[in-house]
Backbone as CSV, one residue per row, in Angstrom:
resi,resn,N_x,N_y,N_z,CA_x,CA_y,CA_z,C_x,C_y,C_z
1,UNK,14.902,-12.576,-3.966,14.872,-11.495,-2.698,14.876,-10.243,-3.649
2,UNK,15.504,-10.553,-4.241,16.239,-8.704,-4.882,15.073,-7.974,-5.196
3,UNK,14.078,-9.113,-5.812,13.491,-8.999,-6.906,11.951,-8.273,-6.119
4,UNK,11.637,-9.038,-4.438,10.374,-8.958,-3.569,11.128,-6.996,-2.281
5,UNK,11.945,-6.864,-2.534,12.430,-5.973,-1.975,12.633,-4.728,-3.134
6,UNK,12.594,-3.462,-2.343,12.552,-2.579,-3.518,12.796,-1.143,-2.308
7,UNK,12.397,0.361,-2.375,13.510,1.065,-2.350,12.026,1.783,-2.209
8,UNK,11.000,2.522,-1.091,9.745,3.350,-0.991,9.819,4.439,-0.813
9,UNK,9.349,5.525,-1.545,9.307,6.975,-1.753,8.471,7.504,-1.488
10,UNK,8.748,8.531,-0.618,6.989,8.849,0.217,7.079,10.544,1.167
11,UNK,6.501,10.994,1.087,6.751,12.214,2.117,6.028,12.527,3.694
12,UNK,6.436,12.926,3.761,5.647,13.374,5.133,6.728,15.286,5.453
13,UNK,5.124,16.002,5.773,5.256,17.075,6.891,6.806,17.429,7.479
14,UNK,6.936,19.046,7.458,8.183,19.325,8.248,7.822,20.173,8.351
15,UNK,6.271,20.050,8.984,5.760,21.265,9.759,4.804,21.132,10.186
16,UNK,3.670,20.895,11.572,2.787,20.958,12.440,1.649,21.156,11.218
17,UNK,1.819,22.349,11.005,0.715,22.909,10.306,0.486,22.155,8.851
18,UNK,1.257,21.067,8.532,0.531,19.959,7.373,0.835,20.949,6.182
19,UNK,1.621,21.777,5.815,1.364,22.670,4.682,3.269,22.355,3.850
20,UNK,3.818,22.140,5.071,5.085,21.491,3.728,4.795,20.308,4.453
21,UNK,5.236,19.704,3.415,5.774,18.507,2.865,7.848,18.479,2.270
22,UNK,8.059,17.013,2.432,9.551,17.139,2.102,9.540,15.029,1.356
23,UNK,10.084,14.997,0.756,10.362,13.615,0.134,11.538,12.873,0.659
24,UNK,11.257,11.609,1.334,12.081,10.712,1.632,12.163,9.231,1.724
25,UNK,12.479,8.630,1.709,13.112,6.970,0.808,13.737,5.929,2.579
26,UNK,12.819,4.715,1.920,13.561,3.981,2.581,13.053,3.044,1.759
27,UNK,13.312,1.716,2.866,12.778,-0.258,1.433,11.837,-1.117,2.525
28,UNK,11.483,-1.669,1.663,10.550,-2.973,2.111,10.760,-3.849,1.151
29,UNK,9.578,-4.408,1.525,9.889,-6.187,0.977,7.787,-6.696,0.747
30,UNK,8.154,-7.412,-0.087,6.701,-8.217,-0.744,6.471,-9.438,-0.271
31,UNK,5.866,-8.746,0.712,5.054,-10.171,2.141,4.469,-10.346,1.810
32,UNK,4.719,-12.366,1.350,3.675,-13.290,1.284,1.974,-13.639,2.331
33,UNK,0.749,-13.042,1.177,-0.233,-12.863,2.746,-1.336,-14.214,1.921
34,UNK,-0.917,-14.591,0.559,-1.995,-15.814,0.648,-4.023,-15.099,0.617
35,UNK,-3.780,-14.344,-0.305,-5.752,-13.539,-0.337,-5.045,-13.323,-1.960
36,UNK,-5.871,-12.981,-2.278,-6.159,-11.885,-3.457,-6.916,-10.497,-3.988
37,UNK,-6.453,-9.796,-4.171,-6.794,-8.609,-5.202,-5.867,-7.161,-4.267
38,UNK,-4.599,-7.983,-3.697,-4.550,-6.874,-3.266,-2.732,-7.595,-2.681
39,UNK,-1.702,-7.100,-2.364,-0.792,-7.137,-1.983,-0.216,-6.283,-1.437
40,UNK,0.656,-7.327,0.282,1.659,-6.196,0.783,2.717,-6.135,1.316
41,UNK,3.445,-5.197,1.741,4.625,-4.785,1.830,5.130,-4.265,3.501
42,UNK,6.164,-5.263,3.555,6.374,-5.146,5.461,7.576,-3.785,5.467
43,UNK,7.474,-2.687,5.939,8.363,-1.712,6.461,8.760,-1.653,7.094
44,UNK,9.554,-0.382,8.002,9.287,0.093,9.132,8.378,0.810,9.577
45,UNK,7.556,1.436,10.719,6.542,2.378,10.593,6.860,3.812,10.724
46,UNK,8.166,3.784,10.654,8.305,5.589,10.498,8.532,6.193,8.797
47,UNK,8.407,4.520,8.447,8.151,4.566,7.277,6.830,4.924,6.688
48,UNK,6.002,4.947,7.633,4.349,5.219,7.034,3.642,5.987,7.919
49,UNK,4.017,5.893,9.143,3.471,6.822,9.721,4.196,8.641,10.971
50,UNK,4.187,9.785,10.652,5.052,10.824,11.577,4.996,10.278,12.541
51,UNK,5.190,10.322,13.769,4.799,10.296,14.711,4.602,11.398,15.607
52,UNK,5.290,12.793,15.474,5.569,14.103,15.963,4.660,14.128,15.404
53,UNK,3.973,15.073,14.091,2.956,15.177,13.260,1.830,14.545,13.118
54,UNK,1.687,13.111,13.521,0.618,12.478,13.528,-0.273,12.196,12.662
55,UNK,0.973,11.838,11.390,-0.163,12.341,10.040,0.735,10.976,8.809
56,UNK,-0.563,9.582,8.194,-0.041,8.845,7.013,0.735,9.892,6.577
57,UNK,2.489,8.886,5.415,2.923,9.765,4.696,1.948,9.873,3.068
58,UNK,2.013,10.314,2.256,1.647,10.017,1.578,2.745,10.287,0.302
59,UNK,1.612,10.265,-0.915,2.651,10.168,-1.800,3.638,9.080,-2.892
60,UNK,2.786,7.882,-2.204,4.043,6.750,-1.647,4.152,6.174,-3.106
61,UNK,5.467,5.562,-3.295,5.808,4.784,-4.467,6.854,3.558,-4.279
62,UNK,6.381,2.523,-4.482,7.213,0.492,-4.496,7.869,0.516,-5.267
63,UNK,9.005,0.938,-5.231,9.862,0.614,-6.235,10.490,-0.966,-6.885
64,UNK,10.394,-1.801,-6.579,10.791,-3.004,-6.868,12.183,-3.012,-7.380
65,UNK,13.240,-3.281,-6.701,14.892,-3.779,-7.778,15.000,-2.580,-8.034
66,UNK,14.771,-1.808,-7.135,15.422,-0.363,-7.926,17.045,-0.485,-7.644
67,UNK,17.555,-1.400,-8.059,18.933,-1.319,-8.172,19.128,-1.731,-9.263
68,UNK,18.211,-2.294,-10.314,18.858,-1.942,-11.351,18.308,-1.091,-11.778
69,UNK,18.227,0.441,-11.558,17.271,1.048,-11.925,18.329,1.668,-12.533
70,UNK,18.278,2.576,-14.446,18.802,3.340,-15.763,18.988,4.938,-14.874
71,UNK,18.833,5.325,-13.795,18.201,6.764,-13.422,19.801,6.453,-12.730
72,UNK,19.785,8.156,-12.233,21.260,7.803,-10.976,21.095,7.848,-9.779
73,UNK,19.946,7.702,-8.875,19.365,7.251,-8.160,17.773,7.648,-8.260
74,UNK,17.352,7.238,-6.259,15.802,7.339,-6.010,14.669,8.882,-6.892
75,UNK,14.233,8.643,-8.096,13.257,9.417,-8.574,12.344,8.639,-8.491
76,UNK,10.700,10.256,-8.800,9.504,9.180,-9.138,9.088,8.622,-10.915
77,UNK,10.620,9.376,-11.339,10.428,8.613,-12.974,10.099,7.200,-13.200
78,UNK,8.998,7.022,-13.612,8.820,4.900,-13.128,9.393,4.233,-14.051
79,UNK,9.432,5.480,-15.402,10.035,4.273,-16.725,11.641,4.044,-16.408
80,UNK,13.063,4.038,-16.188,13.684,3.853,-15.192,13.765,2.724,-15.156
81,UNK,12.938,2.234,-13.899,13.197,1.027,-13.416,12.869,-0.196,-14.116
82,UNK,13.044,-0.887,-13.575,13.418,-2.206,-14.179,11.676,-3.216,-14.476
83,UNK,10.966,-2.609,-13.155,9.377,-3.173,-13.528,8.629,-1.768,-12.814
84,UNK,9.372,-0.745,-13.148,8.344,0.290,-12.797,8.061,0.833,-11.459
85,UNK,6.795,0.996,-10.967,6.497,1.440,-9.916,5.071,1.176,-9.347
86,UNK,4.973,1.054,-8.143,3.989,0.379,-7.927,2.960,1.971,-6.703
87,UNK,1.596,2.299,-6.483,1.550,3.344,-5.410,0.379,2.749,-4.586
88,UNK,0.711,2.688,-3.239,0.261,1.858,-1.935,-1.224,2.671,-1.581
89,UNK,-2.666,2.122,-1.196,-3.145,2.911,-1.106,-3.791,2.655,0.496
90,UNK,-2.606,2.186,1.176,-2.444,2.486,2.660,-1.997,1.829,3.404
91,UNK,-0.977,3.004,4.785,0.001,1.499,5.453,-1.649,1.548,6.589
92,UNK,-0.467,0.523,7.681,-1.428,0.293,9.156,0.013,0.439,9.732
93,UNK,0.337,0.467,11.104,0.303,1.215,12.030,-0.341,0.576,13.135
94,UNK,0.614,0.400,14.117,0.296,-0.549,15.403,0.168,1.185,16.298
95,UNK,-1.352,0.759,16.751,-1.812,2.666,16.985,-0.856,2.842,18.342
96,UNK,-0.377,1.887,19.355,1.208,2.360,19.844,2.441,3.354,19.769
97,UNK,2.170,2.745,17.979,2.960,3.612,17.640,2.959,5.705,17.162
98,UNK,1.249,5.166,17.227,0.723,6.495,16.508,1.006,8.293,17.753
99,UNK,0.880,6.860,18.965,0.701,7.003,20.180,1.469,8.305,21.538
100,UNK,2.599,7.541,20.648,3.845,7.737,21.338,4.714,8.242,20.494
101,UNK,5.620,8.979,20.740,6.981,9.349,19.844,7.862,8.703,20.495
102,UNK,8.922,8.228,19.803,10.227,8.110,19.350,10.909,8.561,19.901
103,UNK,11.593,7.562,21.228,12.068,6.332,21.887,11.018,5.346,22.398
104,UNK,10.033,6.227,22.406,9.495,5.800,23.239,8.284,3.933,22.102
105,UNK,8.273,4.649,21.350,7.248,3.642,20.521,8.195,2.922,20.210
106,UNK,10.037,2.670,19.772,10.012,1.564,19.079,9.771,-0.142,19.116
107,UNK,9.469,-0.323,19.756,9.037,-1.733,19.863,7.962,-1.996,19.252
108,UNK,7.109,-0.882,18.365,6.429,-0.761,17.421,6.646,-0.268,15.840
109,UNK,7.668,-0.564,15.749,8.424,0.524,14.483,8.192,-1.134,13.368
110,UNK,7.176,-1.681,12.446,6.767,-2.019,11.753,5.747,-1.639,11.207
111,UNK,5.625,-2.570,10.100,4.252,-1.535,9.285,3.906,-2.377,7.968
112,UNK,3.080,-1.859,7.347,2.837,-2.392,6.221,2.156,-1.448,5.054
113,UNK,2.220,-1.303,3.778,1.918,-1.215,3.091,0.748,-1.598,2.144
114,UNK,-0.672,-1.103,1.511,-1.409,-2.377,0.844,-1.308,-1.854,-0.244
115,UNK,-1.130,-2.760,-1.005,-1.529,-2.227,-2.539,-2.354,-2.652,-4.088
116,UNK,-3.365,-2.515,-4.558,-4.384,-2.915,-5.126,-3.932,-4.278,-6.967
117,UNK,-4.255,-4.783,-6.593,-3.734,-5.688,-7.994,-4.012,-5.320,-9.078
118,UNK,-4.903,-4.151,-9.310,-5.411,-3.414,-10.078,-5.656,-2.142,-10.044
119,UNK,-4.740,-0.787,-10.873,-4.352,-0.108,-11.187,-3.620,0.935,-10.147
120,UNK,-2.543,0.113,-9.766,-2.025,0.678,-9.135,-0.389,1.223,-8.689
121,UNK,-0.295,0.162,-10.611,1.361,-0.053,-11.629,1.421,2.001,-12.934
122,UNK,2.513,1.242,-12.118,3.243,2.929,-12.950,4.522,2.425,-13.700
123,UNK,4.832,3.079,-14.974,6.127,3.522,-15.568,6.417,2.324,-16.562
124,UNK,7.736,1.624,-16.176,7.688,0.091,-17.318,7.140,-1.162,-17.018
125,UNK,6.602,-1.332,-17.971,5.741,-3.070,-18.556,6.148,-4.141,-17.471
126,UNK,5.517,-3.881,-16.148,5.892,-5.758,-15.501,5.279,-6.992,-16.729
127,UNK,4.827,-8.126,-15.641,4.424,-9.001,-16.061,3.368,-9.246,-16.278
128,UNK,2.253,-8.682,-14.983,2.185,-8.502,-14.562,1.027,-6.693,-13.397
129,UNK,0.290,-6.941,-13.619,-0.580,-5.595,-12.711,-0.471,-6.088,-11.137
130,UNK,-0.225,-6.852,-10.633,0.043,-6.878,-9.123,1.278,-7.617,-8.762
131,UNK,1.038,-6.875,-7.303,2.991,-6.641,-7.176,3.489,-7.858,-6.763
132,UNK,2.749,-8.784,-6.159,3.017,-10.162,-5.436,3.617,-10.634,-6.777
133,UNK,2.817,-10.806,-8.109,2.846,-11.771,-8.790,3.726,-11.321,-9.398
134,UNK,4.278,-9.739,-9.098,5.635,-8.510,-10.433,6.530,-9.393,-10.385
135,UNK,6.735,-8.572,-8.537,7.987,-9.056,-7.973,8.239,-9.944,-7.534
136,UNK,7.420,-11.023,-6.371,7.368,-12.551,-5.945,7.365,-12.079,-4.955
137,UNK,7.013,-12.482,-4.178,7.375,-12.272,-2.686,7.937,-13.451,-1.349
138,UNK,8.459,-12.339,0.067,9.159,-13.526,1.003,8.339,-13.809,1.810
139,UNK,7.704,-14.704,2.651,7.724,-15.137,4.214,7.886,-13.821,5.312
140,UNK,6.880,-13.696,6.365,7.372,-13.069,7.295,7.109,-14.370,8.292
141,UNK,8.224,-14.536,9.024,8.273,-15.577,10.221,7.525,-14.939,11.313
142,UNK,6.466,-15.394,11.833,5.772,-14.461,13.426,6.331,-15.228,14.378
143,UNK,7.232,-16.591,14.367,8.129,-17.452,16.245,9.055,-17.168,16.285
144,UNK,9.590,-16.488,17.048,10.819,-16.302,16.909,11.732,-16.612,16.280
145,UNK,12.967,-15.795,15.891,14.524,-16.183,15.278,14.935,-16.909,15.694
146,UNK,16.343,-17.111,15.686,17.121,-18.052,16.663,18.576,-17.167,16.909
147,UNK,18.202,-16.451,17.581,19.737,-15.694,18.527,20.662,-16.243,18.017
148,UNK,21.307,-15.886,18.119,23.081,-16.372,17.531,23.360,-17.231,16.103
149,UNK,22.347,-17.228,15.794,22.480,-17.790,14.028,22.748,-16.226,13.159
150,UNK,23.375,-16.532,11.891,23.598,-15.962,10.812,22.432,-15.281,10.269
151,UNK,22.588,-13.876,10.362,21.589,-13.298,9.588,21.404,-12.122,8.172
152,UNK,20.824,-11.909,7.273,21.627,-10.984,7.131,20.269,-9.951,6.881
153,UNK,20.564,-8.578,7.038,19.807,-7.409,6.718,20.147,-6.973,5.285
154,UNK,19.047,-6.206,4.338,19.563,-6.177,3.762,18.469,-4.469,3.657
155,UNK,18.897,-3.076,2.454,18.137,-2.323,2.506,18.608,-1.155,1.212
156,UNK,18.704,-0.105,0.696,18.770,0.750,0.192,19.099,2.042,0.949
157,UNK,20.572,1.992,0.999,20.986,2.878,2.103,21.274,4.537,1.308
158,UNK,20.955,5.156,1.582,20.175,6.885,0.895,22.267,7.270,0.275
159,UNK,23.693,7.037,1.920,24.712,6.959,0.526,24.546,6.322,0.251
160,UNK,24.375,5.070,-1.096,25.231,4.030,-1.096,24.053,4.448,-2.578
161,UNK,22.666,5.077,-2.823,21.646,5.211,-3.675,22.054,4.993,-5.005
162,UNK,21.636,4.329,-6.410,20.196,3.129,-6.168,21.169,2.096,-6.158
163,UNK,22.428,1.529,-4.747,22.365,0.442,-4.851,21.836,0.103,-3.733
164,UNK,21.021,-1.543,-3.733,21.300,-2.116,-3.089,22.304,-3.652,-1.787
165,UNK,21.891,-2.624,-0.500,23.284,-3.355,-0.227,22.324,-4.234,1.019
166,UNK,23.526,-4.716,2.118,23.301,-5.659,2.990,24.387,-5.679,4.071
167,UNK,24.555,-6.077,5.342,25.243,-6.759,6.137,24.655,-8.127,6.481
168,UNK,26.060,-8.665,7.042,25.181,-10.170,7.702,26.150,-11.023,8.514
169,UNK,25.396,-11.156,9.847,26.516,-11.546,11.386,25.153,-12.469,11.425
170,UNK,26.085,-12.984,13.307,25.193,-13.664,13.488,24.008,-12.752,14.947
171,UNK,22.614,-13.139,14.886,22.203,-12.378,15.441,22.023,-11.823,17.128
172,UNK,22.168,-11.685,17.717,22.107,-10.774,18.753,20.977,-9.856,19.184
173,UNK,21.300,-9.183,20.303,19.923,-8.725,21.247,20.358,-7.729,21.304
174,UNK,19.377,-6.007,21.782,19.593,-4.956,22.089,18.901,-5.305,22.933
175,UNK,19.267,-4.630,24.462,18.926,-4.593,25.683,17.938,-3.000,25.430
176,UNK,18.335,-2.201,25.387,17.618,-0.871,25.643,15.586,-0.892,25.520
177,UNK,15.574,-1.474,24.449,13.831,-1.889,23.157,13.651,-2.755,23.423
178,UNK,14.297,-3.725,23.992,13.963,-5.730,23.702,14.550,-5.981,21.847
179,UNK,15.010,-5.016,21.411,14.931,-5.383,19.894,16.037,-6.135,19.804
180,UNK,15.584,-6.686,18.564,17.187,-8.118,17.467,18.265,-7.053,17.273
181,UNK,19.251,-7.002,17.060,21.054,-6.630,17.195,21.516,-6.908,16.568
182,UNK,22.215,-6.506,15.055,22.968,-6.437,14.762,24.447,-5.475,14.548
183,UNK,25.744,-5.413,15.076,26.299,-4.981,16.185,27.054,-4.306,15.040
184,UNK,27.145,-4.805,14.147,28.128,-4.587,12.789,27.716,-3.841,12.023
185,UNK,25.770,-3.471,11.623,25.764,-3.509,10.619,25.998,-1.991,10.582
186,UNK,26.306,-1.343,8.733,26.804,-0.423,8.377,25.528,-0.226,7.862
187,UNK,24.079,-0.823,7.772,23.512,0.094,6.846,23.666,1.202,7.305
188,UNK,22.457,2.061,6.639,22.141,3.630,6.915,20.872,4.550,6.736
189,UNK,20.593,5.401,6.895,19.317,5.892,6.261,18.667,5.386,5.376
190,UNK,17.258,5.607,5.178,17.234,4.957,3.403,16.390,3.828,3.908
191,UNK,17.997,2.851,4.849,17.453,0.929,4.984,16.427,0.830,5.657
192,UNK,15.583,1.283,6.698,15.010,1.603,7.587,13.621,0.984,6.184
193,UNK,13.404,-0.444,7.103,12.459,-0.990,6.692,12.646,-1.869,5.950
194,UNK,14.050,-2.096,5.550,14.547,-3.757,4.588,13.959,-5.235,5.327
195,UNK,14.452,-5.809,5.112,14.299,-7.366,5.484,15.724,-7.263,6.417
196,UNK,15.238,-8.490,7.482,16.106,-9.382,7.742,16.246,-10.584,7.572
197,UNK,16.986,-11.719,6.991,15.766,-13.010,6.828,17.221,-13.586,7.222
198,UNK,16.517,-14.938,7.936,17.334,-15.930,8.408,16.482,-17.328,8.317
199,UNK,16.432,-18.022,7.873,18.471,-18.182,7.000,17.867,-17.296,5.877
200,UNK,19.335,-17.460,4.988,19.413,-17.245,3.897,19.484,-18.193,3.187
201,UNK,18.538,-19.338,2.234,18.313,-20.373,0.887,17.896,-19.510,0.317
202,UNK,18.559,-19.424,-0.865,18.418,-19.377,-1.826,18.205,-17.950,-2.543
203,UNK,18.033,-17.171,-1.320,18.121,-15.802,-0.843,15.642,-15.807,-0.802
204,UNK,15.854,-16.317,-0.338,14.185,-16.527,-0.072,13.629,-16.005,0.920
205,UNK,14.840,-16.046,2.409,14.386,-15.744,3.277,13.888,-17.106,4.657
206,UNK,13.381,-16.783,5.796,12.178,-15.950,5.580,12.412,-14.864,6.286
207,UNK,11.415,-13.611,6.662,11.485,-11.971,6.773,11.738,-12.054,8.544
208,UNK,12.698,-12.076,9.622,11.913,-12.283,11.047,12.515,-10.806,11.315
209,UNK,13.043,-9.222,10.648,11.845,-8.430,10.882,12.987,-7.177,10.316
210,UNK,12.821,-6.143,9.760,13.235,-5.123,9.488,14.097,-4.289,10.156
211,UNK,14.702,-3.193,9.019,15.711,-2.438,9.536,14.706,-0.924,10.518
212,UNK,15.361,-0.843,11.409,14.449,-0.526,12.925,15.499,1.274,13.213
213,UNK,16.637,0.529,13.486,17.094,2.214,14.041,18.478,1.465,14.621
214,UNK,19.427,2.677,14.828,20.816,2.800,14.556,21.701,3.933,15.699
215,UNK,22.503,3.826,16.793,23.319,4.483,16.931,24.044,5.584,16.905
216,UNK,23.923,7.018,16.900,25.381,7.895,15.345,26.302,7.593,16.198
217,UNK,26.998,7.092,17.153,27.431,7.716,17.389,28.855,6.128,16.859
218,UNK,27.499,4.507,16.607,29.261,3.590,17.127,27.940,3.081,15.801
219,UNK,28.643,1.929,15.035,27.823,0.111,14.346,26.723,-0.619,14.588
220,UNK,25.612,-0.681,14.655,24.959,-1.297,14.438,23.725,-0.932,13.683
221,UNK,22.677,-2.421,13.755,20.937,-1.939,13.206,20.551,-2.756,13.894
222,UNK,19.235,-2.074,14.989,18.201,-2.548,15.448,17.255,-3.173,14.494
223,UNK,16.470,-4.142,15.390,15.338,-4.929,14.494,14.297,-4.167,15.448
224,UNK,12.973,-5.038,15.396,11.839,-5.282,16.267,11.384,-6.444,16.217
225,UNK,10.762,-6.741,17.125,10.658,-8.156,17.285,9.657,-8.529,16.829
226,UNK,9.102,-9.684,15.720,7.143,-9.814,15.524,7.127,-11.100,15.700
227,UNK,7.929,-11.383,16.578,7.349,-12.658,17.316,7.068,-11.784,19.435
228,UNK,5.792,-12.562,19.389,4.981,-12.133,20.707,4.871,-10.835,20.990
229,UNK,4.442,-10.381,19.393,4.227,-8.882,19.814,2.580,-8.749,18.994
230,UNK,2.013,-7.275,18.531,0.972,-7.204,17.302,1.477,-7.223,16.192
231,UNK,2.346,-7.894,15.760,2.926,-7.511,14.450,2.711,-8.639,13.703
232,UNK,2.154,-9.399,13.934,1.196,-10.364,13.507,-0.780,-9.783,12.784
233,UNK,-0.370,-9.762,14.096,-2.054,-8.982,14.113,-2.441,-7.801,12.842
234,UNK,-0.992,-6.800,13.614,-1.056,-5.460,11.708,-1.256,-6.470,10.572
235,UNK,-0.667,-7.140,10.923,-0.230,-7.587,9.209,-1.843,-8.744,9.016
236,UNK,-2.611,-9.193,10.007,-3.633,-8.836,10.127,-4.976,-8.506,8.854
237,UNK,-4.443,-6.665,9.836,-5.270,-6.595,8.892,-4.777,-5.141,7.903
238,UNK,-3.779,-5.191,7.775,-3.244,-4.906,5.791,-3.668,-6.134,5.401
239,UNK,-4.343,-7.424,5.253,-4.632,-7.834,4.732,-6.243,-8.381,4.380
240,UNK,-6.781,-7.364,5.399,-8.079,-7.806,5.654,-9.147,-6.553,5.616
241,UNK,-8.539,-5.222,5.451,-9.368,-3.660,5.581,-9.868,-3.654,4.431
242,UNK,-10.595,-3.730,4.251,-11.398,-3.205,2.827,-11.083,-2.125,2.506
243,UNK,-10.772,-1.902,1.542,-9.741,-0.175,0.406,-10.531,1.126,0.795
244,UNK,-12.288,1.075,0.751,-13.367,1.633,1.183,-13.368,2.233,2.423
245,UNK,-12.975,1.636,3.624,-13.169,1.737,4.160,-11.859,2.973,5.027
246,UNK,-11.007,2.828,4.489,-9.924,4.194,4.382,-9.783,5.004,4.911
247,UNK,-9.703,6.105,5.304,-9.852,7.759,5.239,-7.822,8.102,5.845
248,UNK,-7.255,9.033,5.087,-6.370,9.625,5.630,-5.170,8.410,5.377
249,UNK,-4.883,8.305,4.440,-4.390,7.003,3.969,-4.101,5.898,4.818
250,UNK,-4.392,5.185,6.293,-3.415,4.876,6.332,-4.472,4.673,7.550
251,UNK,-4.311,2.920,8.220,-5.336,2.749,9.649,-4.153,2.200,11.071
252,UNK,-5.342,3.018,12.151,-3.856,2.390,13.166,-4.805,1.620,13.872
253,UNK,-3.668,0.143,13.949,-4.500,-1.075,14.156,-4.287,-0.880,15.881
254,UNK,-5.305,-1.357,16.724,-5.468,-1.581,17.652,-5.685,-3.284,17.933
255,UNK,-4.411,-3.645,18.336,-4.146,-4.915,18.345,-4.364,-5.792,19.857
C-alpha cells in the first residue's frame, strides 16, 4: 500500500489571468484499472482542477512512496525518491466539479490522473516504466462501504512532510454534504486525495474514498462517496479516453 500511494506535486494559478502559478501538494494512489498502456491514480478533484480559475493543474508529478525519499521534503528532484517520479498526461474530473465552486461541488471531490506506461518516468530507476507495475495498485470499491466499520485514511500531510501519515477509526457520515466522515482524524493539508481503506488486509484496501476536506476549528476528515455517484463513470473515462484527444491537460466528464 505504501508503494502504491504517493505524493502529488502540481501547480495551480494564483490569479484569474493565469499569469502566476504556485506549487501545491496532494496525495494519491495507483488504482487497479485492468487496462494496458496506462496507469490511473485516484485523488481528490481539487488536486486536479482549480474550480475558481477554471483550469487544470500543470507540471504534475506523482511520487510513489515519497516517505522513502533521501531529500528533506517534497521537491521536483526525482533522483532522491525511491522509485523516481511519473508525469501524468491528463486529469479527469466530473463536470459538476468544474461548473460549481467550493463548497457547492464537495460531493464531486474525486478525480483521476492518467499516466502513460512509456515515457512518463524520470529520476531513480524503477523496475518498470509502467507506474502500476513499478509501484503496484489498489482496488477501488464502488459499492457502499460499511458505515461503522474500522477504516484507515492515509496521506502526506504537509506539516509532516515527507512522512506518510494515517488515522484510523470507525467510519461515520457527515450530513452537510452527504460525505463519509472520520471525526477524530488529524490529517491536514497535503493529505488531500489520499486513500481511505476498508478493510485493511495486509495494507491492500480496497479504496472506499479519498481525503477531501475538514473544518478549521475541529479535527475530522471528510471523504466523498464513491458509491451511488459518478465516481465509477469518471474512472471509466480515465481508463478509456484516448491520449491524443485531450486538450488543456484534462477532461471534464459528463456522467
